[in-house]
N, C-alpha and C positions, 0 to 999 in steps of 0.2 A: 867229507866232501860230497858223496852221492846224496846224503840226506839233505844238504843245502840245495843241491840242484833239483831234487824232487820237490822241495818246498817252494822254490821259485816257479817251477812248472805248475804246481797246484794253484799258486796265487794268480798266475797269468790265466789259467783255465777258469778260475772263479770270476775274474774280472771280465773275461770274454763272454762267459755265460750270462753275467748280469747285463752286459751290453747288448747281446744279440738275441738271447732267448725271449725277452719281452717283445722285441720287434717281431720275432718269428711267431710268437703267440698272437700278437696283434694282427699279423697278416692272416691268421686263421679265423679271427673274429669277424663275424658277419652281422650286419644290422639291417633291419627292415625299415625303410623310410617311406612314409605316406606322403604323396605329392598331389596337390590339387590339380586335377586334369583340365580345368577350364578357367584358368586365371592368367591369360597372356597379358604382358610378356613375362610374367613371373614364372608360371609353370603351365604347360599346355601340351597337347598331343599335336605334333605338326602334320603336314600333308603326307609324310611317309609313315605315319602311325607311331612315331617315336616320341618319348617324353623330351621336351625341350624347354628352354626358358632360363631366366636369371637364377631362380631358386635351385633348379636342377644342376646348372653348371657350378653354382656355389657349393652345393653338397658334394659334387664330384671332386672339387678342389680340396674340400675338407678330408675326403676319403684318401686322396693321393698324398696330402701332407702328412697323414698319420698312418699310412699303409693299412687302411681299413677297407673292407668290402661292403658296399651298400647295395641293397636290392630295393629298387624303387617300385612302389605300388601305387598306380594312379587311382584316384577315387575322389569323391566330392568332399567338401570341407566337413560336413556333418559326419560322413563315414569315417574320415580321418580322425576326428575327435573321439568317436566311439571306439575305433580300433586301438588308439593310444591308451584310452581309459581301460580297455579290456586286456591290454598287454599283447595284442597280436602284432603291433608294430613298436619299434623302439623310439621313433621320433617323427615329427611332422616337419617337413622341409619348407617352412615358410607359412606363418599364421599370424594374424593380428592379435596383439596382447590385450587382455581385458582382466579386470579383477576377478570376474567369475571364473575365467579359464585358469587364472593363477592359483585358484584354490584346488584345481584338479591336476595341473601339470607344473613342471619347472621350465622356465624360459631362459634362453641364452641372452647375451647382451644384444641390444637391437642393432640392426645394420641398415635399416631403412625406416622412414616415417610414412605410413600408409594413411590415406585420408579419402573421404568421399567428396564427390562434386555433383553439381546439378547439370544434367544434360537436357537441353530443350531444343525445339525446332528454331532455326535461325530467325524466322518471322516473329517469334515470341520474345525476342530480346528486350523489347521496350516494356512489356507487361510483366516479365519475370526476371528479376535481377538478384534476388536473395531468397533465402528459405522461407521468410514470412510471406512472400508473394505467392506461395503454393496453396494458401487458404482458398477454398472453393475450387481447387484444381484436382485433376485425376493424376495421381502419382504412382509409379510402379517402382519397386525396389525389392531387394532380397529380404526375406523375413528375419534373417539372423543379424542384420546390421544394427548397430547400437542406436541409430537415429530413429528407429521405429517408435520408441516410447515418446520422443519429442513430437513426432508427427501426429501420434494418436492424441496428444494434448491439444492439437490445433483443430478446433471445431470446424465442421463442414469440409474437411479434407478427405477425398475419396482415395483409399489406398488399395493397390493391387500388389500381391506378393509373388515374386518369380522364384523359380528353383535355382537359377544361376543368373549371372550378369548378362550372358548372351541372350537368353530368352527374354529377360527384362528389357534389354535394348531393342530387340525385335518388336516388342509390344509398342514402344515409342515410335519406331520407324514406320510401323504399319498404321499409325495414327490412332491407336486405341488408348493413348494416354497423353497428357499434357507435358509430363516431365518424367525423367528417370534419374534416380539417385544411385550412384555406383562408383566403383573404383575409377579414378580419372584415367589412369594409364591403360587399364583394360578396355574401357570405353573407347579411348582414342584408337587402340589397336583394332577393335572391331569396326569402328566407323571408317577407318582407313581401308580395312580389308573389304568392306561392303561399298566403298566409294561413296560414302555419305558425309564426308568431312565438311563440305560446303553447305549441306542442307541442315546440319545440326551444329549447335554451339555448346562448348563445355564452359560453364561459368567459372570465374576465378575464385569464388567464395569457397574457402576450405571448411569442410564439415567433419567434426569428430576425428581430428588427427590422433593416430595411435601408433605405438611402436610395432614394427614388423620384425619377427625373430623366429628362432627355431625352438620348438617345444619338445621336451623329452618327458618320459614317465616321471612322476613325482618320486623323489628320493634317489634318482639315478645320477648321483653327483659325479661319478667317474666319467661317464659319457659327456655330461654337461661341461665339465672342466676341459675336456679335449676340444669340444666345439668352441667354447669361449676363448681358449688360448689360440686356436687357429684363426678365429675371426679377428682377434687383436693383431695377430701377425699379418693377416691379409690387409687390414686397414693401414698398418704401418708401412707396408711395402707398396701401397697404392693399387694393389690388384683388385680390391673390393670396389674402388671408385671406377676402375676400368670396366669392370663388369656392369656397373650401373650405367655408365656412358654407352656401352655397347648394346645393352638390352632395353633399358628404360628410356634413355634419351639418345637414340641412334642418330648418326650423321646421315645426311641424304646421300644415297649411292646412285650414281649416274646410270650404272648398268641395270640396276633394279628398276629405276624409273623407265628406262627405254624398254625393258622387258614388259613392264606393266602396260605401257602405251601400246606395244605390239599386241599384247593379249586383248586389250580393250578394242583395238581396231579389228582384230580377228573375230572377237566375240560379236562386234557390231555387224560384220559381214554375215556371219552365221545367223544372227537374229533376223537380219533383213531378208535373207533367203527363206528362212523358216516362216517369216511373216507373210511373204508373197505366196508361198505354197499353201499356207493355212489361213489366208486372209478372211475368207468367207466364214469359216468355222469360228475363228477368233472373234470376228466382228459380232457374230450372233451371240456368242457367249458373253462378250463384254456388254452388249446391249441388255441382255437378260440380267446380268449382274448389276448394271447401272440402274435399271428399273427397280430391281429388288432393293438395292441400297437406298435409292431415293424414297421408295415407299416406306421402307423401314425407318429411315431418318425422319420422314414426315410424321410417322406414327409416334416415334419417340418425342418429337418436338410438340406434337399435339398433347401427348400425355404430360410432358413437362409443363406446357402452358396451363393445362387444367390444374396441375398440382400447384403451380405458382399462383393461380387465381384463388384457389382454396386457401393457400397460405396467406395471401394478402387479406382475404376476407376474415380469416381467423385472427390475423394481427389487428385488423381494424376493430373487430368485435372485442378483442382483449383490451385495446387502448380505450375504446368507448366505455367498457365496463369499469376500468380504473377511473376514468375522468368523472363518471357519474356516481362514484362511490367515495370520492374524497370530499373533505369538508371545505376545501378551498374552491371558491367560484372562479371559473376560467372562461374568459370571453375572448374571441379573436376578431380582428378587423382587417379589412383590406387596406391598401395604401391610401384610400380616400376616407378612412375611418368609418366605413360601412360595416355593420355587424355581420359576421359570416357564420359564427357558431358559438354555442355556449353549452355548459353542462348543467346538471340538475341543481347543484349548489348555487350556481350563478343566478338561476331563475329565482331561488328563494332569497338570496342575499340582496340582489339588486332589483327585485320586484319586476323582472322582465316579463314580457307578454308572449308566451309560446304559441306557435301556429300549428295547424294540423299536419303540415309537411315536416315538422321537426325544427323549423327555424324559429327565431325569436325577434320580436320588435323591441327597440330600446325603451327604457322607462325614464321617468323624470329623475329618479335617483342616479341612473347611469349618466344621463346628460349633465347633472350637477358634478359628478365625479370627473367627467371629461373636461368640463369647464375649469375645474381646479387644476387639472394636469396642464392644460394649455396656458395657464397663468404662470407656470413655473419658468424660470430662465432655461434657455436651451441647454446650457452646460451643466445644469443641476442633475444629480443622480436621481433615479426613480424613488418616489417617496416611500418611506418606511414608517412614518409616524401615523397615528390614528387620526381620522377625520370624522366629524360628527355631521350627520345629515338628517333633515326632516323628511320622513317618508310619506306623510299624508297630511291632510288638512287639520287633523286633530293635534298636530305637533309631536307625534311619535318620532323619537330619534333613534338612530343607529350609529354605532361607533365602528368604523370600517378601516382596516389596514389594506392598502392596495399597492401594487407595483405595475408599472406600464413599461413593457419591453418590446424591442423590435424583433421581428421574425425574419429568418434568412433561409434560402433553400440550399441544396448541396453545393451550388456554385457560388455561394456567398452573395447572392443577389437578394436584396430586401424584398419580401413579399407581403408584409403587413405588420400587424402589431398584436400583442397579447396582453391582456389585463388579468391579473390574479387578485382576488379580493377575499378577505376573511372578516366575518362578522364577530367582533370581539366585545360586543355590548355587554353580554352577561358576564364574561370573564372580568371586564373592568369593574362592573358593579360588585362582583364577589371580592375582587382584590381590595376595593375601597372599603367594603364592609369589614373585611378581616383586618385591614390596617387600623380602622377605627377601634375594633375590638382590642387590638394589641395596645393601642394607646390608652384605652380605658383601663386595661389590665395594669399598665404601668402607673396610671393615675391612682388606681386603688392601692398600689404599694406605697404611694407617697402620702396617703391620707393620715396614717399614724404620725408621721414626722411633721406634717403640716399642722395637725391638731396640737401637737406639743409646742410647736413654734408660736402658734397663735395664743396658746394659753399663757405663755410667759408675759407678753406685753399687756394682755388683758388683765392679768393679776396686778401688774404695776399700776395700770389705769384705775382699776377698782380700788386699790389701796389709797391712791391720791384722792379719789372721789369721797371715800369714807372719811378721810382726814380733813377734807375741805371745810366743813362747817366749823370744826374746832380750831383749826390753825390758819384759816384764811387771812386773819389780821396780822400774822407774823410775816414780815418782809422776807426773812430767810426761807420760809416755806413757799412763798409765792415765787421766789427766784428758782427754787428747786423744781416747783411745778412747771414753770415756763421752760426749764431746761430739759426735763425728762419726758413730760407728757407728749410734746410734738415728736420727739425721737421715737417713742413707742408707737405712736400713730403711723409715722412713716414706715416703721418696721412692719406693721400690719399691712400697710398698703403695698410694700415691696413683696411680701409673701403672696398676697392675693394676685398681684400683677404677674409674678413669675408663674403661678399656677395657671392663670388664664392664657398667658403666652404659650405655655407648654401645650395646652389643649388645642390651640388655634393653628391649623396648617397654613403655611405661607412660603413664598420664595425666599431663598437665603439673602439676608442683609448683612454683608460683611463689614466689620468694624474692629477697632482696637478692643482687645479683651484681655484683662489681667488674669493671672492664675486664681486670685481670690474671687473674681467675678465668675469665672468658669466653674469653680467648685463650691459655689455658695449653697447649692442644694444638698451638699454632703451632710449637713446638720439634720436634714429630714430623715436620711437613711440611718444615721448613727443610732437613733432611738430604736428603730426596728432591729438593728444589729445587736444592740445591747440586750434586748429581750431574747434574742436567739443565741446569746453568748458567743458572738462572733468577734474576734479580735480584729480591729480595723486600724491600720497604720498608714500614715501619710508622710511622704518625703517630697517636698515641693520647693522649687526655686521661685520665690515670689517676685524676682526681678524680670521674669520672662513676660513678654507681652505678645499675644497672638493676634493674627488678623483673620477673623472668621465670623460666622454667625453664632453668637453665644447660645441662643435658644436651641439650635439644631445640634450643636456639639454636646450640650447638656443632655439632650435626648439620647445621643449615642452613648455617653458615659453612663447614664442611668440604665440603659438596656444592658450594658456590659456588667455593671455592678449587681443588677437584679439577678442576672444569670449566675454570677459568682456566688451570691447569697444562696441560691438554690443548690449550687454544686457542693458547697461545704456543709450544708444543713445536716447531712447524715454522717459526716466524718468526725472522728474523735478530736482531731485538731482542726479548729475552725479559724482560718486566718485569711484576711484579704489585705493586700498591700497596693497602694496607689503611689506611683513615682512620676513626678513631672520634672523634666530637665531639658536642657538645650542639646539638640542632636548635631546641628550644623549652624552656620551663620544664617541660614535661611529657614531652618526647620526646628521645631521643638517636638518632643514626644511625651505622650501620656501612656504609662505602662500600668496595667491592672493585672495583678497576679493573685491566684487563689490556691489554696491547698485542697481543692475539691477532688472529685472522682475522676476528672480528666476526660479526654475525648479520644476514642480510638482513631487510628490513621484512616480507616475506611470512612468514618463519619466526618472526619476533619475536612475532607475535600468537599463536603456538601453543605456545611453549616451556613453559607451565605446564599444558598438556593432558596427561592420562595417556597413557603409552606413545608419546609423540612424542619422537623423538631423531634426531640426524644422525650419531651414532656407529655404527660397524659392529657393535660388541658391546654397545652401550648398551641399557638396558631402557626408558628414558623415564619413570622415576618419581622420579628424584632431585629435580628442581625442583618436581614436583607435591607430593611429600612436604614439601619445604622451604616451599612456599606454605602448605600446611595447618598446619605447625607454627608459622609466623609468625602466622597468623590466630588460632591457639589461644592465643597469648601476647599478643593484642590489638595486634599490630603490622601493618605494611604492608611489602610488598616491591615495588620498582619497578626496571625494567631499561631501560637505554638502550644502543643499539649501532649501529655503522656498519660495513658490510662493508669489510674490509681495514684498518680503523683500530683497532678494539678494542671492548670491552664494559665497562659499568659497572653493577654491582648496588648498589642502595641499600636497606638494611633499616632501617626506622624502628621503634624499640622503646620501650616505656614506661619512664620513670625512677622510681626509688624515691622516694616522697613522704613517707616517715616523718621525714626530716630535710633540711636544706638541703644541696644538692649543687652 
């Protein structure tokens, strides 16, 4: 029996020890808490020299809830971070969360959302409404705020950094800055304390919102768990919201208001008495200060004016240098179309007559150009097409691209007109020359096939002529002669006509065109392909009838086939496939595939650009011309290619709609 009683007493003692000893040990535990001493209403030193504020009272509640003892150490935010990092304090009682700080400390659950606001003089409300309006303004803020980087990216913004929010706000109140960026609640507290609420406005725009929490040393999970658990309990019981309402959003207290009014009245009386006693001295000092201030202000204004004049002169010189070194001629006119300015290129392109004072007189060429512009309908867009003008009595011609635009000032009031002109005479001559070379190159490729096609009918005609003396008396021979000889002559005429048509440039003449007519020139190329051992396959739907210009589309197909022949020339498997089939009820397609070396993706995007070629002797206009001709015939051209595999060109062409096909 005594053994059982002793066991029960031991069990009770162990339970009591487990319940009360940790609490007793916790009561002995002391923590050093760093508190920001100048962040009212969150934490600050009041008139009695004691720490007060929302964060201080919250930390005291945490201490009471857990029977802990906190020693509060007032310091700046930078000092608090340094102290926590060095281990001289255990926590910071209220600090804004950031990813940089999170790498150094552990943060509790947030209990408030801190943000920055813009504080401006009330008379600036119309000119400053958001953060982007601070460009070209003088802004004061704390150097540690996260908004610093964003403001530094705004050019022409003058920044001044303050050690704390109070000194930054004083800089704004004293008129040494256009705006202050700081904590909304702290700024409101200081403005109210300084009786400046009506003179300054806190904008509603929220800047850089961030969690406000308690920071502990990194790895101090035990202390952090105690803080998080207590904060959760305070939120659940509504005590945390009560603290917020009392400190951050307090109700108006009638007694406090009456006391403040009494203090203001008493202060006014004291100031009035002091003003009467020291009137002469104060007046003299104020006069001296006013004279110095006005003199200093005039000096700064004069310096700023000189700087602005120099800046304007540099800007004008920079713009003039640009205008006089561009290839485009630029001419400006007033509302009455009188010439007001021109650059060097305009003088050369439009044959203007420069004066000694830098102005120019209009030329005959400029007058012709203006006449063309005035002939346009009012609703027509500015011209983009080239115009040809005679520049002198010898008939010398220029090809000019020009645009005529209206000029407006900063208030959207029309002030005149601008003419931009480019001399493209040499460019167009070069393009025409290269296009001719490209066509001659294509014609050279056709020569072998044409020669073979001409030789066949000539052989037949020669055979009939040789047999004519011996067999002319035979009726059967004469019938055969009359049947075959005209056909061979017509065949020769067709070959020559196609060759001449191919070499003669002209506008598209759209007409019905069968597949056989469109591919009639294939026979010319087959001879060359056979010599080069190229396998040529055709898959054609002969019932298709297109509506297009046969000559132009033959040119397109010829260019594509010649490129295909070049592509497969060095490959072990030389194969070209042409497939012609119906795509939709309105379109047919011609697909040309080869087993050549293919085109890389980088080059594939440029193949339709003028003068772009991978050939050593290529001009780079074949595919450009083909693209243009397909477009003129209301078609589309698409290319797919893979390096080392081959290339496929797909040409979509309109079908003839006059009958069912």
